[in-house]
N, C-alpha and C positions, 0 to 999 in steps of 0.2 A: 682418528678416522677422518679421511678427507671426504668432504661432501660438496656436491655440485648441484645447484638448482637448475633444472632444465625448463622452467616455466610451468605455470599452473600448479599442479600437485606433483609433478615429476621430479624425482630426486635420484642421484647416483651416490651411493656410499661406497667408498673404497678403503678397505682395511687390510691388514696383514693376512687375515683369514679368508676374506671373501669380498667379491664385488656384488653389490645389491642394488637393484633398480626398483624404484617405487613408482607405480602408475606411469610406465614408460610411454612417452609421446613420440612424435616423428623425429625429434632431435636425438632420441635414444636409439633409433632403429639400427644404427651401425655399431652400437656398443656391445661389448661382451658382458655377461653376468652369470654368476653362480646361482643366485636366487632372485626371483622377481616377485614383488608384492603388489597385489591389485586390490584397491580399497572398495571399488564399486563398479557398476556397469555403465555409468555415464561416459560418453565418448571422450571427455577430458581425462578420465581415469583409465579407460580401456580402449587403447588404440590397437586393434587387431593386427593391422599391417605391421606396426612397429614390433609387436610381440612376436609375430611369426618370424620376422627377420632376425630377431634376437635368438630365438630358439633354433633357427636353421644354423646359426653361427655356433651355438653350443646346445646340442640336443639333450645333454645331460643336466641342463639347468632345471631347478625346481621352481615351479610357479605356485605361490600360495594366493588363492583368489577367493574373494567373497563369494557367497553362493550365487548371488545375482550375476557376477562376472563369470563364474564357473558355468552357469547355464548358457551364457552367451558364447562360450568357447567350446561348445560340445563337439564341433568338428575337429578340434585340435587335441581333445582329451585322450583319444586312443593312441596318438602318436607321441605325445610328450607327457612329462610328469606334472600334471596340473592337479593340485590338491584343493578341494573345497574347504574353505575356512569360515568358521563362525566365531562369534565372541567366545573367548575362553579356550579356543584351540591353541595348541602349542606345537612347534616344530623346531628341531635342532638340525643345523646344517653347517659344515665347515667350522665347528666349534662356536657358532653363533646361535643364540636362541631367539626365536620369534614368537611373540605372544599376540593373539588377536584380542581386541577389546571392542566394546560397543561403540557405535556411532549413531547419532540421532539426526536424521535429515530426510531428504526426499526419497532416498533409496533405503527401504526398510531392512535390507539385508547387507548394507554396507558395514565395513569394519574399519577400525584403526589398528595400527600395529605398534608394538614396543619391540625394538631391536636391542638386544643385550649382548655385547661382545665380550663380556667378562670384566671390562674396565669401566664402561659408561653405558647409560641407557638413553636411547633415542626414541621419542614418541612421535609418530606421524599420525595425526588425527583423521586425515581424509576429510570429507565433507561432514561436518557435525555442528550442531548447535551447542550452546552452553547448557549442559544437562548434568544433573547431579548423579544419575546412574552411570553416565560415562565417566565422570570424575571418580566415583567409587571403584569402577572397574580398574582404572589406571592405578589408583592409590592402593588397591588391594595387592597389586603386583610389585609396586615400587613405593613402599611405605614412606620413605624419606624424601620422596619427590624425584622426578626424572631429571637427568642432567641436561637434556636438550628436548624442547617441545617444538614441533613444526605445526603451525596452526593457520587456518584460512582467515583472511581478514576482509574478504570482498562483500560479505553480507548478502549473498545471493544464493538461490537454489538450495536452501537448507544448510548454509554455512555461516559461521559467525562473522560479525563485523569486527572492526579493529578494537573497539571499546570492550566488547564482550570477550574477545580473544585474550586481551591483556588480563582481564579479571579472571578468566579461566586459567591462564598460566600461573597467576598468583595462587589460586586455589590448589593447583597441582603441586605447588612447591617447587616449580621448575627453577633450576639454577640459571638456565638460559632459555630464551624463547625466540623463535625465528618466524616472522610473518611470511605467509605464502599467498598465492592467488591475488597478486596485485599487478597493477599496470593496466594500460588501456582503459583508464577511468574506472577501474574496479578496485577500490580500496587504496589507501595511502599508508605506507609504513610509518610515516611521521605521526599518524594517529594511533599507532600501536604503542601505548604508553607503559612500557615495562622497565623503565629506568635503566639501571646498569646491566641488567641481564639480556637486553635486546641485542640481537645480531641480525643485521640486514644483509641478505645474500643478493648478489647480482646474477642474473641469468647467465649461465655458461661459465661462471668464474668459480673455481674450486676454492674451498676454505678448509683449513684444518680445525676440526672441532674435537 
């Protein structure tokens, strides 16, 4: 799977089966997608203008949105396939399975996602704190640990700092962990101490994972 970090929590996953956008921001507005995942209703996760542009390009795309994001998208729900997602919801599209898991932060209805393409599992936490119920949710679905965990490290707005995120990744049994939400004095990937499994993505640069 080719993965591009677009800044903050925005990610583009490109596989043989599907193109998947997570929390698309302005940088993603011109991109095509088969599936869009939205973790919460904060403007950093829900850019309505970018989402509308993406859907106009591909009206058949499926949007899986946390209930808070779904409520904020009411004007688009009748025109496009926007699905309200809560923890433990499951959706399959293009032979990829999407699972929603809990998140614990400022948005009580936010979710994280596990993307399972049949070969590897990719966990995108969204805004969450280090929380044992969140860990249990993920490990219930991926008992042997996820292959790749994408975690916040900025320590703001109900999101983990770098130290907690590294500990969280170890508890997850993640083979690899990728720090997000850094730059502009918000977190430092050098403080994300995950030893050999750490992967640092640069904004706009695709990496094969």
